[in-house]
N, C-alpha and C positions, 0 to 999 in steps of 0.2 A: 973834744968840743967842736961843734959845728962851726964852720966859717961862714962869713956873710955871703960869699959866693955860693956855698952849698945850699944854704937856706933860701937864698933868692932863687936859685934854680928849682928848688922844690916848690916854691910858691908859684913860679911860672908854670911848672908841670901841672900843679893842682888847678890853676886857673884854666889851663888848656883843656884838661879832662872834664872839668865842670862845664866849660863852654860847650863841649860836644853834647853833654847830657842836656843842657839848656836848649841847644839847637833842636834835638830830637823831640823834647817835650813841646816846645813852641810850635814846631812843625805839625805835631799831632793836633794840638788845640786849634791852631789857625786853620788848617786845611778842613778839619771837621766842622768848626763853627761858622767859618766864612763861606765855604764852598760846598762841601759834601752834604752836611746836614740840611741846609736850606733847600738844596736841589732835591734831595731824597724826600723831604717833607712835602715839597710842592708837587712832586710826582705822585705821591700817595693820594693827596686830596688838594688840588689846586685852589678850590674855592675857599678853603679854610687854612691856607698856608701860614698866615700871620699868627692866628690863634694856636695852631698846632706846633709851630716852631717855638712859640712862647711856652707852651705846655711842656714840650720835651726838654728844652734847655733849663727851665725852672725846676722841674722835678729832678733832673739829673744833677744839677748843681746843689740843690738842697740835700739830697742824699749823700753826695760826695763830700760836702763840707765837713762832715764828721770825721773823715779820714785824716785830715791834717793834724788837728791837736791830738787825736788818738795815736796815730803812728808816731808823731813827734815825741809824745810821752813815753811810748814803749821803746822807741829807738834810744832815748836817753838812758834806758835801763837795760839795754841789750849789750852783751859782751860776746865777742867771737874773735877768732884769729884774724878776721877781716875788718874788725872795728865795729863801732856801734851802728853806722848808717848803711853799710853795704848790704847786709842781709835784707833789709827792707826795700832797698833800691832794686835788688835783683828780683825779689818776689813780686814787687809791683810791676816791673818790666815784663815778666813772664805772663802775668794775668792780663795786663793791658794789651799786650800783643795778641793774645788769644781773642779778647773781646773785639779788638779792631779788625782782625781777620774776619770775624763772623759778621760784623756790621755791613760788609760789602754785599752780603746776600740777604739782608733784612728786607722783607717785603711788606711789613705792616708797621703801623705807628707804634704799637705796643712793644713789639720785638726790638725795633730800632731804639726806642727810648730805654728799654731795659738793658740792652747791650752798652749803650752810652753811659748809663749809670755805673756799670761795672768798670768800664774803661776809665772813666773819670776818677773813680775811687782809687784805682790802682795807679794811674798817672800821678795823682796827688800824693800817693805814698812815695813815689820816686822823687817828686818835687820837694816835699818837706824834708826828707832825709838828706837830699843833696844840699838844700839850703843851709842846713845846720852845720855843714862842713866848714863854711867860711868863718863863723865865730869860734868854731872848735880849733882851727888851725892857722888863721891869718890874723896878724896884729892890726889894730885899728888904723894905723898910719898907711896901710897898704890896701885896705878894704875897698876904698872907692875905685881904685884902678882894677883890682881883681874882679870886683862885681861889675865893672864896666866891660871887662873882657867876657865875663859870663853872660851879661845882658846882651852884648853884641852877638854872641852865639845864638841867643834866643831870637834876636831881631832877624838875623840872617836866616835862621831856620823857619821862622814864621813867614817871612817874606817869600823865600824860595818855595815853600810849600804851597802858598796861595797862587803864585805865578805858575807853578807846575800843575797844580790841581785844577785851576780854572778851566783850561782847555780840555781837561779830561774828566769833567764833571759827569759825563755820561758813562764813565768807566769806573764806578766807585770801588769795585772789587780790587782792581789793580792799585789804586791809590791807597786804599786801606792796607793792603799787603805791604806796600813800601813803607808806610808809616810804622807799622808794627815792627818791621825789620830794623828800621832806624832806631827805635827805642831799645831794642835788644842789643844791637851793636854798640850804641853809645854807653849803655850801662855796663857792658862787658869791658869796654875801654877803661872806664873809671875804676871798676872792680879790680882789674889787673894792676893798675897804678896804686890803688889803695893797699893791696897786699904787699907792695914793695915798701910802703911807708910804715914806720913804727906807730903803734897805737899808743898815743899819749894819754896819761891819766893825770888830771889836775892835782897839784900838790895838796890843795885844800881838801881833797876827798881821799887822800891816802889814809890807810888804816892807822889808828892810834896804837894798836897792839899788833901782835903777829898774825892776827886773823886776816884772811883775804878781804880786800876792800869790796864793798857791795858795788862800787863803780869801777872796779878794776877788771882786767881781762879775765875771761873764764879760763879755768884750768884746763889744759889740754885742748884749747881752742873750741870747746863746746859752747853752744849758745846758752847764755844764762839770763833768764828774765826774772826780775824780782816781782813775781806775779802777785804776791800778797800786798804789795804797795802800789801796784799799777792803778787799780780803780780809785783809791783815795787821791792819788796824784792827779788823775784826770778830773776828778771833782774839784780839787783845789785850784786847778788852772782856770776855772771859770771865774773865780773871785780874786785870787791873790795878785795876779799881774796888774789888775786895774788900780792897785794902790800906788803904782808908779805913774804919776801924771804924765810925764813925758812920753811914756810908752802908750798910754791911752790916747793922748792927743795925736801922736804919730799915726795910730790906728785910725782915728777919725779922719785925718787928712787923706790917708790912703784910701779909706772906704769911699769917700765922696768923689775923689779923683777917678777911681775905677768905675764908680757908678755913672759919672758923667760920660766917661769914655765909652762904656758898653751900652749906654742908652742908644747910641748911634751905631756902634761897631757891629752888633748882631744883625742890623737891618741894612747893611751896605748894599746888598743885592737888590732889596726892595726899594731903597732910596733911588738907586740908579734907574730902576724900571718905572716906578710910580711917581717919583718927584722930578727926576731929570727927563724921563720919557724914553729911555732906551729899551730895545727889545731884549729878551732874555739872553740870547747868544752874545749880543753886543755888550750887554752888561757884564757877563762873565769875563769877556776879554778886557773890558775897561777896568774891572777889579784888579786884574793882573798888572796893568800899567800903573794904576793908582797905588798899588802896593809897592812897586819899585820906587815911586816918588816918596812915599812914606818911609820906606826902608832906609833910603839915603839920609833922610832927615833925622830919623831915630838914631842912626849911627853917629851922626854929627853931635846930636844932643847928648847921647850917653857917653861918648868918648871925651868930649870937652868938659862935661860936668864932672865925670869921675876924676879926671886929672886935676881940675881946678879945686874941687871940694877937698881932695887930699892935700893940695898945696896950702889952702887957706885953713883947713881944719874945721870949716863951718859949712854944714850941708843945707841949713835952713833957707838962706837967700835963694838958692837954686830951686828948692822945693816950692817956695812962694812964687818965683818967676814962672815955673812950669804950670802951676795951677792958673795963674793969670793968663798965660798964653793960650791954654786950653779953653778957658772961658771965652776969650775973644774969637778963637778959631771957628766956633759954631755959627757965628754970624756971616761967615763967607758963603756957605751953601744956602743959607737963608736968603741972602740978597742976590746970589748968583747961582740959580739952579741949572748949571751947565756942567759939562765935563771939565772945562777949564776951571770953573769955580770949585769943583770937587778936587781937582789937582792941587790948587792952592790950599784948600782945607786939609788935604792929606799931608802936605808939607808942614804946615803949622802944627797940626795935631801930632805928627810924628816927632817934630822937634820937642814939643812939650812932653810927650810920652818918654822920650829918651832921657831928657833932663830929670824928669820925675823918677824914672826907674833907677838911675844912678844915685841920685841924692837920697831917696827914701830907703833903698836897699842898704846903703851904708849907714844911714842914720839909725835905723831900727836896731842894728847890731850894737850900737853905742848906748841905747836906752833900754836894753833888755833888763827885766827885773833880776835882782840878785846877781848882777854882774855877769849874766849869761850862764849861770850854773846849770840851768835847764834849757839850753838853747833850742833843742829840738821841739820841746813842748811849747815854749813861748813863741817861736817862729811859726809853729803850726797854728797857734792861736792868732798870730798876726796875719797869717796868710788867709784867715777868714775875712780880713778886710779886702781881699781880692775876690774870694769865692762867693761871699754873700751878695755883694752888689752884682756880680756876674749872674747870680741866680735870680735876683729880683728885677734887674734892669730890663730884660726882655719882656716880662709881664707888665711892668710899669710903662714901657715904651708902647706896648700894644694898646693899653688903655688911653695913653696920651694921643696916639695916632687916631684911634677910633672915636674918642669922645671930646678931645680938647682942641682939635684944629689941624690934624694931620701932621705932616713932617715939619712944617714951620714951628708948631708948638713943641715938637720934640727937640728941636735945636735950642729953643729958648730954655726949656726945662733942663737940658744938659748944661747949658751955660750957668744957670743958677747953682746947680750942684757943684760945678767947678769953683765957683766963688766961695761956697761953704768949705770946700777943701782948702782953699787959700787961707781962710780964717783959722781953720784948724792948724795949719802949718805955722802961722804966726804965733799961736798959743803955745806951741812946743817950746819956743825960746823962753817964754815967761816961766814955764814949768821948770826948765833947766836952770834958769836964773834963781829959782827958789830952792834949788838944791837937789834936783833930780839928776840922774846919771849924765855925765859929760864924756867927751872923747878922752879926756885925760884920765877920768876914772876907769874907763874901759881899758886904757893902756896899762894902768896900774894893775888891773885885774889880770891881764895877760902876763905881765911881768911876774906877779906873785905866783900864778898857777902854772906857768911854764907852757902855755898854749901858743905862744907867739912863734909861729914857723918852726915847730918841732923843737922848742926849747931855746930859741935865740933870744938873748937879752937885747932889747931894742931901746934906744934912747928916744925920749919924747921929741916929736917934730921931725923925725927921720922920714924922708920921702924918696926912698930908692924906687926907681921905675920898675914896673912889672912889664917885661917884654914877653908877650905871648902871642 
């Protein structure tokens, strides 16, 4: 029988390796979207930089969106000596690294967009497969802190990437090479650790007879896909999860929060040049400084919220507070179009983002349909609440900027979207009060199925710290 110290150590190791993966993924997304892609697009056609950036990011996100639920559903049905998730993470890392390497030499808008489509699809495969590891292996009472560690890795990766990439915007090949190598190394670190951990099979899916379980490990370590059931499962995921109201409303709250955030996020460079009045070189340097401010704020928000929400067992107040703070933050650059105003905005927005990331990431693992039996598939679907608004926000922002009053109108639109997210977060509590999944239900599920930290029986309310 595993001791508490043993399982706590495994949880710490898992949190650490997942945070490294999160760091590499966030570094890739942030450096490309904030620095590299805008500069490359502007270099190809300066007169149409806003429209072309909207086109490239929208097309790439729309195409890449399909990867999350698809890879999630397939990873739920994958069996290998390395577990369900690792094969998809490794494959995604290899493909994304190759695409990122090639983006450094892209000289046309079509080639640049096509390569980013491939890179995003593959990065999303790594993302959704790694996301499903937490409900697979971590009990609910520890998820807030584990996800805070993972989220902190992402924050550090994204912040460091922007700070380092900003001054090197004129050397895209070097930056893309570094990003691809980071993804490969991070995935290798996780894969080595995963091989050392036993692959657990939920008791509820154990075979009723002597036949091998369809959800059990493949014999001889070979990859086993239940191909005949994969397509119906992907079709069912479009309808079935929405029957869980708490899951649906958590999705809505996430969707509009991310939409509000990315209405402004993708246009930071242009806000600094066109709204604040900086030159391009000065704006690139300012992005680095503002990223540091935002980074520190996000770390505070994610750390405090992850710890407190585990202690209280209630994620929703922190989710509501994050949405409200984001809504208010957009009025700072509206009233003060200066570098100082942008710094205050970065701090408030970062605090809101960190709190939301910690609260929403833990909350969704507690409201997964069917107690998390298909965590990969359902988290892939939930991640569309991040990918879809990322896809449409740049296009909507371009229309708002061009037709509705420039950047001031953009800030007001983003604030309204954040208020909608706040309402969605409030409605989650009503759904759970009506009988939808609760943290206690999630804990019971882990206790029944033996997924809590490799089989540890954990008492409700336990709040052992995760030191990673």
